[in-house]
C-alpha positions in Angstrom: 123.0 142.1 204.6 119.8 140.2 203.3 117.1 142.9 202.4 119.6 144.5 199.5 120.4 140.6 198.1 116.4 140.2 197.8 115.6 144.2 196.1 118.1 142.9 193.3 117.1 139.7 192.8 113.4 141.5 192.5 115.1 143.3 189.8 116.3 141.0 187.9 113.1 138.8 187.9 111.0 142.0 187.4 113.6 143.1 184.1 113.6 139.6 182.6 109.8 139.3 182.9 109.4 142.5 181.1 111.4 141.5 178.4 109.6 138.2 177.8 106.0 139.9 177.9 107.7 142.5 175.1 109.1 139.4 173.2 106.0 137.7 172.9 103.9 140.8 172.0 106.2 141.5 169.1 106.1 137.7 168.1 101.9 137.8 168.2 101.8 141.2 165.6 104.2 139.3 163.5 102.4 136.3 163.1 99.2 138.3 162.9 100.9 139.9 160.4 102.2 137.2 158.3 98.4 135.9 158.7 96.8 139.2 157.3 99.4 139.6 154.4 98.0 137.6 150.9 99.6 134.7 149.5 101.4 133.9 146.2 101.4 130.5 144.8 103.3 130.0 141.3 102.3 126.9 140.6 98.8 127.1 140.8 98.8 130.3 138.6 100.5 128.4 135.8 97.9 125.9 136.0 94.7 129.1 135.6 96.7 129.9 133.3 97.2 126.8 131.3 93.4 125.9 131.8 92.4 129.9 130.1 94.7 129.0 126.9 92.8 125.5 126.5 90.1 126.8 126.9 90.8 129.0 124.0 89.6 128.2 120.9 92.3 127.2 118.2 93.1 129.6 115.5 93.3 127.1 112.0 93.5 127.9 108.4 90.2 126.7 106.0 89.3 126.3 102.7 86.3 125.6 100.9 85.9 122.2 99.5 85.4 122.2 95.8 85.0 119.5 92.8 87.5 118.5 90.5 89.1 116.0 87.9 92.6 114.7 88.7 94.7 113.1 86.8 97.4 110.8 87.6 99.1 107.7 86.6 100.1 104.1 87.4 103.7 102.4 86.9 103.8 98.7 86.4 105.6 96.1 84.8 104.2 94.7 81.8 105.7 91.7 79.6 105.6 91.8 75.5 104.4 88.6 74.1 104.2 87.7 70.3 100.8 89.0 68.6 100.8 85.1 67.6 102.9 82.3 68.3 102.4 78.7 66.9 103.9 75.5 67.3 104.2 73.4 64.2 103.3 70.1 64.0 103.5 66.8 61.4 99.8 65.7 61.0 101.0 62.7 59.3 104.0 60.2 59.7 106.7 60.3 57.3 110.2 61.5 56.9 111.5 65.1 55.7 112.5 65.2 52.3 113.5 69.0 52.1 113.8 71.8 54.8 113.2 75.3 53.2 113.5 77.5 56.3 115.9 77.6 59.4 116.1 80.1 62.6 115.6 83.3 61.5 113.9 83.5 58.6 111.0 85.8 57.6 108.1 83.6 55.8 105.1 84.7 54.2 101.8 83.1 54.8 101.0 80.1 53.0 104.7 79.7 52.5 106.3 75.9 52.3 108.4 75.9 55.4 109.3 71.7 54.6 108.7 68.8 52.6 108.0 65.0 54.1 107.1 61.7 51.6 105.7 58.9 52.9 104.9 56.4 49.9 102.0 54.4 51.4 100.3 57.5 51.1 100.9 57.4 47.5 99.7 53.6 47.1 96.4 55.0 49.2 95.8 57.4 46.9 96.4 55.1 44.0 94.5 52.7 45.0 91.5 55.4 46.0 91.5 56.6 42.2 90.7 53.1 40.9 87.9 52.5 43.2 86.5 56.4 42.1 86.7 55.5 38.7 84.7 51.6 39.1 82.6 53.4 41.1 81.8 56.4 38.1 81.4 53.5 35.7 78.7 51.8 37.9 76.8 54.7 38.4 77.1 56.1 34.5 75.5 52.1 33.4 72.6 52.0 36.2 71.4 55.8 35.6 71.4 54.6 31.6 69.7 51.4 32.7 67.1 53.0 34.5 66.3 55.7 31.5 65.9 53.0 29.1 63.2 51.3 31.9 61.8 54.9 32.2 61.5 55.5 28.4 60.1 52.0 28.1 57.3 52.3 30.7 55.7 54.9 28.8 54.2 52.2 26.4 51.6 49.8 27.7 52.3 46.6 29.0 56.0 47.0 28.5 57.4 47.6 31.6 55.8 47.3 35.4 55.9 50.1 37.6 58.2 47.4 39.8 60.7 47.1 37.6 61.1 50.9 37.2 61.1 51.3 40.7 63.7 48.9 41.1 65.9 50.7 38.4 65.4 54.1 40.3 66.7 52.4 43.6 69.5 50.7 41.4 70.5 54.3 40.2 70.6 55.5 43.4 72.5 53.6 45.3 75.2 53.9 43.0 75.4 57.3 43.1 75.7 57.3 46.8 78.7 54.7 46.4 80.0 57.2 43.8 80.0 60.4 46.3 81.7 58.3 48.7 84.5 56.7 46.6 84.9 60.7 45.9 84.7 61.3 49.6 87.6 58.4 50.1 90.0 59.9 46.8 89.8 63.3 48.5 90.7 62.3 52.3 94.0 60.6 50.8 94.6 63.5 49.0 94.0 65.7 51.6 96.6 63.6 53.9 99.3 64.1 51.2 98.8 67.6 50.8 99.8 67.3 54.5 103.4 66.4 53.8 103.8 70.2 52.5 104.2 71.8 55.9 103.7 75.5 55.1 103.1 78.7 56.9 100.2 79.3 58.6 100.7 83.4 59.1 103.3 85.5 58.1 106.1 86.3 60.9 109.5 84.5 61.5 111.0 81.1 62.3 112.1 81.7 65.8 112.6 77.3 66.5 113.4 74.4 64.4 113.4 70.9 65.7 114.4 69.0 62.5 116.4 68.1 60.3 116.4 66.3 56.6 115.7 62.9 56.9 114.3 62.7 60.4 111.0 60.7 60.9 108.1 63.1 61.7 104.6 62.1 62.5 102.0 61.2 66.0 104.7 59.1 66.8 107.7 60.6 65.2 110.4 63.6 66.0 106.9 65.8 65.6 105.2 64.2 68.5 107.7 65.6 71.3 108.6 68.5 69.7 107.3 71.1 67.5 108.9 70.8 64.1 108.8 75.1 64.0 107.7 78.0 65.8 106.3 81.0 64.1 106.1 84.0 65.8 104.1 87.2 64.7 106.7 89.8 65.3 105.4 93.3 63.4 102.6 93.5 65.7 103.5 92.3 69.8 100.7 92.2 72.7 101.8 93.9 76.0 100.3 92.1 78.9 100.1 94.5 82.5 97.7 93.5 85.4 96.1 96.3 86.7 95.7 96.2 90.6 92.0 96.0 91.5 91.8 99.9 93.0 92.4 101.1 89.7 90.8 99.3 87.4 87.5 101.7 87.2 90.0 104.1 85.6 91.1 102.0 82.6 88.9 101.7 79.1 89.5 100.6 75.1 91.4 102.4 73.4 93.4 104.4 76.2 96.8 105.3 75.3 99.6 103.9 76.9 103.3 104.5 76.8 106.4 102.0 77.9 110.3 101.9 77.7 112.3 98.6 77.7 116.0 98.2 79.3 116.9 97.7 76.1 116.0 101.2 74.5 116.0 103.4 77.8 115.9 106.8 76.6 113.4 105.7 73.7 109.5 105.7 74.9 106.7 102.9 72.9 103.1 103.6 72.6 100.4 101.7 72.3 96.3 101.4 72.9 94.6 98.9 74.8 92.5 96.6 73.0 91.3 94.1 75.5 90.6 93.8 78.8 89.7 90.2 81.1 86.8 91.0 82.6 87.9 89.6 85.8 90.4 89.8 88.8 93.4 87.1 89.0 92.4 85.3 92.5 95.6 85.1 93.6 97.2 88.6 91.9 93.8 90.5 92.6 94.2 92.6 89.3 92.8 92.1 85.9 94.6 91.6 82.8 95.1 94.1 80.3 96.6 93.9 76.9 97.6 96.9 74.6 98.2 96.1 71.0 102.1 97.5 69.9 102.6 98.2 66.4 106.4 96.6 65.7 107.5 97.7 62.0 110.9 98.1 62.5 111.1 94.9 64.7 113.1 96.9 67.3 110.7 95.2 70.5 111.4 91.3 70.9 108.7 89.1 72.2 109.3 88.3 75.7 111.1 91.2 76.8 109.5 93.2 80.1 108.6 96.7 80.1 108.1 99.2 82.6 104.6 100.6 81.9 102.7 104.4 82.3 99.0 103.8 82.4 97.3 107.5 82.7 94.5 107.7 85.3 92.1 109.9 84.4 88.9 111.0 86.5 86.1 109.9 84.9 83.4 112.3 86.4 84.2 115.6 89.1 85.1 114.3 92.6 86.1 116.0 95.9 89.4 117.0 95.8 91.9 118.2 98.6 95.4 118.9 99.3 97.2 116.0 100.9 97.6 117.9 104.4 94.1 118.0 104.5 94.4 114.5 105.3 94.3 113.0 108.8 96.0 108.9 109.0 95.3 107.9 112.1 95.3 104.7 113.9 91.2 104.2 113.2 91.2 105.3 109.6 91.5 108.1 107.5 89.6 111.5 108.5 89.7 115.0 107.1 88.8 118.0 110.1 85.4 120.0 108.7 84.6 123.4 111.0 80.6 123.2 111.9 79.5 126.1 114.2 82.9 127.0 115.4 83.8 123.7 116.2 86.0 120.9 114.3 84.2 117.5 113.4 86.1 114.9 112.0 84.6 113.1 109.1 85.6 109.6 107.8 86.8 109.4 104.1 88.4 107.0 101.6 91.3 108.4 99.6 91.2 107.8 95.6 93.9 109.2 93.3 96.4 110.9 93.9 98.8 113.5 92.3 100.6 116.9 92.2 100.1 117.4 96.3 96.2 116.9 95.9 94.1 113.7 96.8 91.1 112.7 95.6 88.3 111.6 98.4 85.3 110.1 98.8 83.1 110.5 101.8 79.8 112.3 104.1 80.8 115.9 102.8 79.5 117.9 100.1 81.0 120.8 97.7 81.3 124.0 100.1 82.4 122.4 103.1 84.8 124.2 105.3 88.1 122.2 105.8 91.0 122.4 107.8 93.7 123.0 105.9 96.6 121.7 107.7 95.1 118.5 109.4 96.4 117.3 112.5 95.5 114.7 115.4 96.3 117.9 118.1 92.7 119.2 116.4 90.6 116.8 118.3 87.0 115.7 117.1 84.4 118.7 119.1 87.5 120.9 120.0 86.4 125.0 119.5 88.1 126.5 116.6 88.4 129.8 115.0 
């Protein structure tokens, strides 16, 4: 009974061992097969492709740098002021006797504006006239006396030489006194003429601060405020401030155009006539004055104008498209292609007009520059 049972156990163990050995062999073959099979890594392949693409030269469009002249314009505000504008004061004290003009009156040069009176000046003039006549009489007498003594001295022993000299000195002294009397008379006469207040030039009365009967003079009404303000209206000055960067483009007799709010549909013109030659310390700009003819008197002093100043370049300069400039955080550059490599060249910008820019830098005519420059094209990177 025991022997058959043992045979069965041996048979089961033998079969199990065979199966284990077979499965082990199959596992070894499978592992070896996996080791021999080529491996495929997707991430490494992508990196290799990117590195290959990065090493390849970038394709860019270039153009040959040329010289040219660029014309632009500058828009600045301006102020219209009178070509001549004066405050008229009273020279001497007195009372206004008559007023011949008022605000808005157009006057000519030398026209009488007002007449004042000062009775004390009339008395001073009469006194000066009396002194002048008395001195004229003394001068005539001393002159006649000198001539008689001089004639008598021609005869030997009649008159001494000392008498002749004294008569000559007396005549000269009386002549000097006569000139002083004439000067005093003219002085009082001039003061009296100042009672006639006249226009120093042709213009319009823009202000009046006195009336008939007012006391005027250094301590009167005219000492605080002017009697009149006379403004020249047919010729004006347009005052503008040119920023420092554009002062080199503005010259004498350059034409400009401007408009004012009162006539928005009309353009006015003028010519540059005066330049200050220095920069305002606060605004860092140069004062420029333009002469404007205003015969129809439509423009008024004090108006604000929108001014267009042409800015033509004086000489040919390097001109590039605006797209060829890179405004980086470290400065302004253009990208030059040399030996198939990108080279960043620092430049300074000048005038800009019609998508064209004037540049200054270490460049030469004929250099190849990238047409559309960006920061993606790094300095030193290969390009084609």
